[in-house]
MIDOSE-1310 file (N, C-alpha, C; in nm, 2 decimals, decimal comma, always signed):
residues 188
xxxx	-2,63/-18,98/+5,86/-2,73/-19,07/+5,79/-2,86/-19,06/+5,85; -2,97/-19,07/+5,77/-3,10/-19,08/+5,83/-3,14/-19,22/+5,84; -3,20/-19,25/+5,96/-3,24/-19,37/+6,00/-3,39/-19,37/+6,06; -3,46/-19,48/+6,06/-3,60/-19,48/+6,10/-3,62/-19,59/+6,20
xxxx	-3,72/-19,57/+6,28/-3,75/-19,66/+6,39/-3,91/-19,66/+6,40; -3,97/-19,77/+6,39/-4,12/-19,80/+6,41/-4,15/-19,84/+6,56; -4,25/-19,77/+6,60/-4,30/-19,79/+6,74/-4,44/-19,76/+6,76; -4,51/-19,84/+6,85/-4,64/-19,81/+6,88/-4,66/-19,70/+6,99
xxxx	-4,54/-19,67/+7,05/-4,53/-19,57/+7,17/-4,51/-19,43/+7,10; -4,58/-19,34/+7,15/-4,58/-19,19/+7,11/-4,49/-19,12/+7,19; -4,46/-19,00/+7,14/-4,40/-18,90/+7,21/-4,26/-18,93/+7,26; -4,19/-19,02/+7,19/-4,05/-19,05/+7,22/-3,96/-18,94/+7,17
xxxx	-3,87/-18,88/+7,26/-3,77/-18,79/+7,23/-3,64/-18,86/+7,20; -3,61/-18,96/+7,27/-3,48/-19,03/+7,27/-3,51/-19,18/+7,26; -3,45/-19,24/+7,15/-3,47/-19,39/+7,14/-3,35/-19,46/+7,24; -3,40/-19,54/+7,32/-3,31/-19,61/+7,40/-3,30/-19,75/+7,37
xxxx	-3,18/-19,81/+7,41/-3,16/-19,95/+7,38/-3,26/-20,04/+7,46; -3,32/-20,13/+7,40/-3,41/-20,23/+7,45/-3,37/-20,37/+7,42; -3,40/-20,46/+7,51/-3,36/-20,61/+7,49/-3,47/-20,67/+7,41; -3,42/-20,72/+7,29/-3,52/-20,81/+7,21/-3,47/-20,95/+7,22
xxxx	-3,47/-21,03/+7,12/-3,43/-21,16/+7,12/-3,28/-21,18/+7,08; -3,20/-21,08/+7,11/-3,06/-21,08/+7,07/-2,97/-21,08/+7,19; -2,85/-21,07/+7,18/-2,75/-21,09/+7,29/-2,75/-20,97/+7,39; -2,80/-20,85/+7,34/-2,79/-20,74/+7,44/-2,89/-20,63/+7,40
xxxx	-2,92/-20,53/+7,47/-3,01/-20,43/+7,43/-2,96/-20,34/+7,32; -3,04/-20,31/+7,23/-3,01/-20,22/+7,11/-3,12/-20,12/+7,08; -3,09/-20,02/+7,01/-3,19/-19,93/+6,94/-3,19/-20,00/+6,80; -3,30/-20,04/+6,76/-3,31/-20,10/+6,62/-3,36/-19,99/+6,53
xxxx	-3,29/-19,97/+6,42/-3,32/-19,87/+6,32/-3,30/-19,94/+6,17; -3,35/-19,86/+6,08/-3,33/-19,90/+5,95/-3,31/-19,78/+5,85; -3,25/-19,81/+5,74/-3,23/-19,69/+5,64/-3,35/-19,68/+5,56; -3,46/-19,77/+5,57/-3,57/-19,76/+5,48/-3,70/-19,75/+5,58
xxxx	-3,78/-19,64/+5,54/-3,89/-19,61/+5,62/-4,00/-19,71/+5,62; -4,02/-19,78/+5,50/-4,11/-19,89/+5,49/-4,08/-20,00/+5,59; -3,95/-20,03/+5,60/-3,91/-20,14/+5,70/-3,94/-20,11/+5,84; -3,91/-19,97/+5,87/-3,96/-19,92/+6,01/-4,10/-19,94/+6,03
xxxx	-4,19/-19,92/+5,94/-4,33/-19,93/+5,94/-4,38/-20,07/+5,97; -4,29/-20,18/+5,91/-4,33/-20,31/+5,94/-4,33/-20,35/+6,09; -4,24/-20,28/+6,16/-4,22/-20,31/+6,30/-4,34/-20,24/+6,39; -4,43/-20,18/+6,33/-4,54/-20,13/+6,40/-4,65/-20,24/+6,42
xxxx	-4,63/-20,34/+6,33/-4,74/-20,45/+6,33/-4,67/-20,58/+6,38; -4,69/-20,62/+6,49/-4,63/-20,73/+6,55/-4,74/-20,83/+6,60; -4,75/-20,94/+6,54/-4,85/-21,04/+6,56/-4,82/-21,12/+6,68; -4,70/-21,11/+6,75/-4,66/-21,18/+6,86/-4,60/-21,07/+6,96
xxxx	-4,59/-21,11/+7,09/-4,55/-21,02/+7,19/-4,39/-21,03/+7,18; -4,33/-20,91/+7,21/-4,19/-20,90/+7,23/-4,15/-20,99/+7,34; -4,02/-21,04/+7,33/-3,92/-21,01/+7,25/-3,92/-21,06/+7,10; -4,03/-21,13/+7,06/-4,03/-21,20/+6,93/-4,10/-21,09/+6,84
xxxx	-4,08/-21,12/+6,71/-4,13/-21,04/+6,60/-4,19/-21,13/+6,49; -4,29/-21,07/+6,43/-4,35/-21,15/+6,32/-4,39/-21,04/+6,21; -4,30/-21,04/+6,11/-4,33/-20,97/+5,99/-4,24/-21,01/+5,89; -4,28/-21,12/+5,82/-4,18/-21,18/+5,73/-4,16/-21,10/+5,60
xxxx	-4,04/-21,04/+5,58/-4,01/-20,96/+5,46/-3,88/-21,00/+5,42; -3,85/-20,95/+5,30/-3,72/-20,97/+5,24/-3,70/-20,87/+5,12; -3,59/-20,90/+5,05/-3,56/-20,82/+4,93/-3,53/-20,91/+4,82; -3,58/-20,88/+4,69/-3,56/-20,97/+4,59/-3,47/-20,92/+4,48
xxxx	-3,38/-21,00/+4,43/-3,30/-20,96/+4,32/-3,20/-20,84/+4,34; -3,15/-20,82/+4,46/-3,07/-20,72/+4,49/-3,14/-20,57/+4,50; -3,26/-20,57/+4,49/-3,34/-20,46/+4,51/-3,34/-20,41/+4,65; -3,36/-20,28/+4,66/-3,38/-20,22/+4,80/-3,53/-20,21/+4,83
xxxx	-3,61/-20,26/+4,75/-3,76/-20,25/+4,78/-3,81/-20,37/+4,86; -3,86/-20,34/+4,99/-3,90/-20,45/+5,07/-4,03/-20,53/+5,02; -4,02/-20,65/+5,04/-4,13/-20,74/+4,99/-4,18/-20,82/+5,12; -4,31/-20,79/+5,14/-4,38/-20,85/+5,26/-4,44/-20,99/+5,21
xxxx	-4,40/-21,11/+5,27/-4,44/-21,24/+5,22/-4,56/-21,29/+5,31; -4,67/-21,30/+5,25/-4,78/-21,36/+5,32/-4,76/-21,51/+5,32; -4,76/-21,57/+5,45/-4,74/-21,72/+5,46/-4,87/-21,79/+5,49; -4,97/-21,71/+5,49/-5,11/-21,77/+5,50/-5,21/-21,66/+5,43
xxxx	-5,32/-21,70/+5,40/-5,41/-21,60/+5,32/-5,43/-21,48/+5,39; -5,43/-21,36/+5,33/-5,47/-21,23/+5,38/-5,39/-21,18/+5,50; -5,26/-21,24/+5,52/-5,17/-21,22/+5,64/-5,15/-21,07/+5,66; -5,12/-21,00/+5,54/-5,08/-20,86/+5,57/-5,19/-20,77/+5,63
xxxx	-5,32/-20,79/+5,57/-5,43/-20,72/+5,63/-5,45/-20,76/+5,77; -5,44/-20,89/+5,80/-5,47/-20,94/+5,94/-5,38/-20,87/+6,03; -5,25/-20,86/+6,01/-5,15/-20,81/+6,11/-5,15/-20,66/+6,12; -5,19/-20,59/+6,01/-5,17/-20,45/+6,00/-5,29/-20,35/+6,00
xxxx	-5,41/-20,42/+5,97/-5,53/-20,33/+5,96/-5,57/-20,28/+6,09; -5,58/-20,15/+6,10/-5,62/-20,09/+6,24/-5,50/-20,07/+6,33; -5,39/-20,10/+6,30/-5,27/-20,08/+6,38/-5,22/-19,93/+6,36; -5,20/-19,87/+6,46/-5,15/-19,73/+6,46/-5,01/-19,72/+6,53
xxxx	-4,94/-19,62/+6,50/-4,81/-19,60/+6,57/-4,73/-19,48/+6,51; -4,60/-19,48/+6,53/-4,52/-19,38/+6,48/-4,39/-19,43/+6,41; -4,35/-19,35/+6,31/-4,22/-19,38/+6,25/-4,14/-19,26/+6,29; -4,04/-19,29/+6,37/-3,94/-19,19/+6,42/-3,82/-19,19/+6,33
xxxx	-3,77/-19,05/+6,31/-3,65/-19,03/+6,22/-3,54/-18,99/+6,32; -3,42/-19,04/+6,29/-3,30/-18,99/+6,36/-3,18/-18,97/+6,27; -3,09/-18,88/+6,31/-2,98/-18,86/+6,23/-2,87/-18,92/+6,31; -2,79/-19,01/+6,25/-2,68/-19,07/+6,32/-2,56/-19,08/+6,24
xxxx	-2,44/-19,06/+6,30/-2,32/-19,09/+6,23/-2,29/-19,23/+6,21; -2,22/-19,27/+6,11/-2,18/-19,40/+6,09/-2,12/-19,47/+6,20; -2,04/-19,39/+6,27/-1,97/-19,45/+6,39/-2,06/-19,47/+6,51; -2,18/-19,43/+6,50/-2,28/-19,45/+6,62/-2,35/-19,58/+6,60
xxxx	-2,35/-19,65/+6,48/-2,43/-19,76/+6,46/-2,35/-19,87/+6,40; -2,40/-20,00/+6,41/-2,34/-20,10/+6,35/-2,45/-20,18/+6,26; -2,40/-20,25/+6,16/-2,49/-20,33/+6,08/-2,55/-20,44/+6,15; -2,66/-20,48/+6,11/-2,72/-20,60/+6,16/-2,71/-20,71/+6,07
xxxx	-2,67/-20,83/+6,11/-2,64/-20,95/+6,03/-2,77/-20,98/+5,96; -2,77/-21,02/+5,83/-2,88/-21,07/+5,75/-2,98/-20,98/+5,71; -2,98/-20,84/+5,76/-3,07/-20,74/+5,71/-2,99/-20,62/+5,67; -2,96/-20,61/+5,55/-2,87/-20,51/+5,50/-2,91/-20,37/+5,54
xxxx	-3,04/-20,33/+5,55/-3,08/-20,20/+5,58/-3,09/-20,17/+5,72; -3,06/-20,27/+5,82/-3,08/-20,25/+5,95/-2,96/-20,20/+6,02; -2,97/-20,11/+6,12/-2,85/-20,06/+6,20/-2,89/-20,07/+6,34; -2,80/-20,10/+6,42/-2,81/-20,11/+6,56/-2,73/-20,01/+6,64
xxxx	-2,78/-19,95/+6,75/-2,71/-19,85/+6,83/-2,70/-19,91/+6,97; -2,60/-19,90/+7,04/-2,59/-19,95/+7,18/-2,61/-19,84/+7,28; -2,61/-19,71/+7,23/-2,64/-19,59/+7,31/-2,76/-19,52/+7,27; -2,82/-19,43/+7,35/-2,95/-19,36/+7,31/-2,93/-19,28/+7,19
xxxx	-3,03/-19,25/+7,11/-3,02/-19,18/+6,99/-3,14/-19,08/+6,99; -3,10/-18,95/+6,97/-3,21/-18,85/+6,97/-3,30/-18,85/+6,85; -3,44/-18,83/+6,87/-3,53/-18,82/+6,76/-3,53/-18,69/+6,70; -3,53/-18,68/+6,58/-3,53/-18,55/+6,50/-3,68/-18,51/+6,46
xxxx	-3,75/-18,62/+6,41/-3,89/-18,59/+6,38/-3,97/-18,72/+6,37; -4,10/-18,72/+6,36/-4,17/-18,84/+6,35/-4,30/-18,82/+6,26; -4,36/-18,93/+6,22/-4,49/-18,93/+6,14/-4,58/-19,02/+6,22; -4,69/-18,98/+6,24/-4,80/-19,07/+6,30/-4,87/-19,15/+6,19
xxxx	-4,89/-19,27/+6,21/-4,94/-19,37/+6,13/-5,08/-19,40/+6,19; -5,19/-19,37/+6,13/-5,32/-19,41/+6,18/-5,36/-19,54/+6,15; -5,33/-19,59/+6,04/-5,36/-19,74/+6,00/-5,25/-19,79/+5,92; -5,17/-19,88/+5,97/-5,05/-19,95/+5,90/-5,09/-20,00/+5,77
xxxx	-5,21/-20,07/+5,77/-5,25/-20,13/+5,63/-5,27/-20,03/+5,52; -5,33/-19,93/+5,56/-5,35/-19,82/+5,46/-5,22/-19,76/+5,41; -5,12/-19,75/+5,51/-4,99/-19,69/+5,48/-4,92/-19,79/+5,38; -4,94/-19,92/+5,41/-4,86/-20,02/+5,32/-4,92/-20,02/+5,18
xxxx	-5,06/-20,00/+5,17/-5,12/-19,99/+5,04/-5,07/-19,87/+4,97; -5,05/-19,76/+5,04/-4,99/-19,64/+4,97/-4,85/-19,66/+4,93; -4,77/-19,74/+5,01/-4,63/-19,77/+4,97/-4,63/-19,85/+4,84; -4,73/-19,95/+4,84/-4,72/-20,03/+4,72/-4,76/-19,95/+4,60
xxxx	-4,85/-19,85/+4,60/-4,89/-19,77/+4,49/-4,76/-19,69/+4,44; -4,69/-19,64/+4,56/-4,57/-19,55/+4,51/-4,46/-19,64/+4,47; -4,48/-19,77/+4,47/-4,35/-19,86/+4,43/-4,24/-19,87/+4,54; -4,27/-19,83/+4,65/-4,18/-19,85/+4,77/-4,18/-19,98/+4,84
xxxx	-4,28/-20,05/+4,81/-4,30/-20,19/+4,87/-4,37/-20,28/+4,78; -4,35/-20,41/+4,79/-4,43/-20,51/+4,72/-4,49/-20,61/+4,82; -4,60/-20,68/+4,77/-4,65/-20,78/+4,86/-4,65/-20,91/+4,78; -4,59/-21,02/+4,83/-4,59/-21,14/+4,77/-4,71/-21,22/+4,84
xxxx	-4,82/-21,23/+4,77/-4,94/-21,29/+4,82/-4,93/-21,44/+4,83; -4,99/-21,49/+4,95/-4,99/-21,64/+4,97/-5,03/-21,72/+4,85; -5,15/-21,68/+4,79/-5,19/-21,76/+4,68/-5,11/-21,76/+4,56; -5,01/-21,67/+4,55/-4,92/-21,66/+4,43/-4,79/-21,73/+4,46
xxxx	-4,77/-21,79/+4,58/-4,64/-21,86/+4,61/-4,64/-22,01/+4,57; -4,54/-22,04/+4,52/-4,52/-22,19/+4,48/-4,50/-22,27/+4,60; -4,52/-22,40/+4,59/-4,49/-22,49/+4,70/-4,34/-22,48/+4,75; -4,25/-22,46/+4,65/-4,12/-22,45/+4,68/-4,09/-22,33/+4,76
xxxx	-4,15/-22,22/+4,72/-4,13/-22,09/+4,81/-4,19/-22,10/+4,95; -4,31/-22,17/+4,97/-4,36/-22,18/+5,10/-4,27/-22,28/+5,17; -4,23/-22,39/+5,11/-4,13/-22,48/+5,18/-4,01/-22,41/+5,23; -3,96/-22,31/+5,16/-3,85/-22,25/+5,21/-3,87/-22,17/+5,33
xxxx	-3,98/-22,09/+5,32/-4,03/-22,02/+5,44/-4,05/-22,10/+5,57; -4,13/-22,21/+5,54/-4,16/-22,30/+5,65/-4,03/-22,36/+5,72; -3,94/-22,40/+5,64/-3,82/-22,45/+5,69/-3,74/-22,34/+5,77; -3,74/-22,21/+5,72/-3,68/-22,11/+5,81/-3,76/-22,10/+5,94
xxxx	-3,88/-22,11/+5,94/-3,96/-22,10/+6,06/-3,93/-22,22/+6,17; -3,92/-22,34/+6,11/-3,87/-22,46/+6,19/-3,73/-22,43/+6,25; -3,64/-22,37/+6,16/-3,51/-22,35/+6,21/-3,52/-22,25/+6,34; -3,60/-22,14/+6,33/-3,61/-22,05/+6,43/-3,67/-22,10/+6,55
xxxx	-3,78/-22,19/+6,53/-3,84/-22,25/+6,65/-3,72/-22,34/+6,72; -3,64/-22,41/+6,65/-3,54/-22,49/+6,71/-3,43/-22,40/+6,77; -3,40/-22,29/+6,70/-3,29/-22,20/+6,77/-3,34/-22,15/+6,90; -3,47/-22,11/+6,91/-3,52/-22,06/+7,03/-3,57/-22,16/+7,12
xxxx	-3,55/-22,29/+7,10/-3,59/-22,40/+7,19/-3,74/-22,38/+7,23; -3,83/-22,36/+7,14/-3,97/-22,32/+7,17/-4,04/-22,46/+7,22; -3,99/-22,57/+7,20/-4,05/-22,68/+7,26/-4,06/-22,68/+7,41; -3,97/-22,59/+7,47/-3,97/-22,57/+7,61/-4,06/-22,46/+7,64
xxxx	-4,11/-22,37/+7,55/-4,19/-22,26/+7,59/-4,31/-22,26/+7,49; -4,38/-22,37/+7,48/-4,49/-22,39/+7,38/-4,61/-22,28/+7,40; -4,61/-22,22/+7,51/-4,72/-22,12/+7,53/-4,68/-21,97/+7,52; -4,55/-21,95/+7,47/-4,51/-21,81/+7,43/-4,58/-21,77/+7,31
xxxx	-4,59/-21,64/+7,29/-4,67/-21,58/+7,19/-4,63/-21,63/+7,05; -4,51/-21,65/+7,03/-4,45/-21,69/+6,90/-4,50/-21,83/+6,87; -4,48/-21,91/+6,97/-4,51/-22,06/+6,95/-4,67/-22,06/+6,93; -4,75/-21,99/+7,00/-4,89/-22,00/+6,99/-4,94/-21,95/+6,85
xxxx	-4,87/-21,84/+6,81/-4,90/-21,78/+6,67/-4,88/-21,89/+6,56; -4,76/-21,96/+6,57/-4,73/-22,06/+6,47/-4,83/-22,17/+6,48; -4,86/-22,21/+6,59/-4,96/-22,32/+6,62/-5,09/-22,29/+6,55; -5,14/-22,15/+6,57/-5,26/-22,12/+6,53/-5,27/-22,09/+6,38
xxxx	-5,17/-22,02/+6,32/-5,17/-21,98/+6,18/-5,10/-22,08/+6,08; -5,00/-22,15/+6,14/-4,92/-22,24/+6,06/-4,91/-22,38/+6,13; -5,02/-22,44/+6,16/-5,00/-22,56/+6,23/-4,91/-22,67/+6,18; -4,90/-22,68/+6,04/-4,81/-22,77/+5,97/-4,66/-22,74/+6,01
xxxx	-4,63/-22,62/+6,03/-4,50/-22,58/+6,08/-4,46/-22,63/+6,22; -4,56/-22,61/+6,30/-4,54/-22,65/+6,44/-4,53/-22,81/+6,45; -4,61/-22,88/+6,37/-4,61/-23,02/+6,37/-4,49/-23,08/+6,33; -4,43/-23,01/+6,21/-4,30/-23,05/+6,17/-4,18/-23,03/+6,26
xxxx	-4,20/-22,92/+6,34/-4,10/-22,89/+6,45/-4,11/-22,99/+6,56; -4,22/-23,02/+6,60/-4,23/-23,12/+6,71/-4,22/-23,26/+6,68; -4,21/-23,29/+6,55/-4,20/-23,42/+6,51/-4,05/-23,46/+6,49; -3,96/-23,39/+6,53/-3,81/-23,41/+6,51/-3,78/-23,53/+6,58
């Protein structure tokens, strides 16, 4: 199977497992090149990620969800990186919970080719034109939709016990961009 991995690091020949905010080091890959491109744009420092996306109605077209005005442009304009392609056997990877297109590997995986991305925002706009991606703009979201997203963020803050690390990049990002979410989290 062909899998993709987005990185800001160039000249990678072999993707090696790295520790993120999960139980052990993995190589994170996806069956969809658009999703790999999302991971070029991280508004927070690793091991955390900020790129709220999902899939609607059983479709395999990723939807980026803006949770504040002009969020997509803010996190992706001017960001460069690489989308790496690998060929892996089904036995080399495991599915990732809650993200149907994601695959994890616990062993290094050899890169077969890559694409250089000069500006992620331009790439996303091209994906939108091609019908490979959608953007759910902040101003088009209902209160109910925003409430769902904000509740998910509060749950994540709780899960990661960020009250104990309020100066980490993720907590600072939430406090800056979505202060109402942080206030709700700390008011527990």
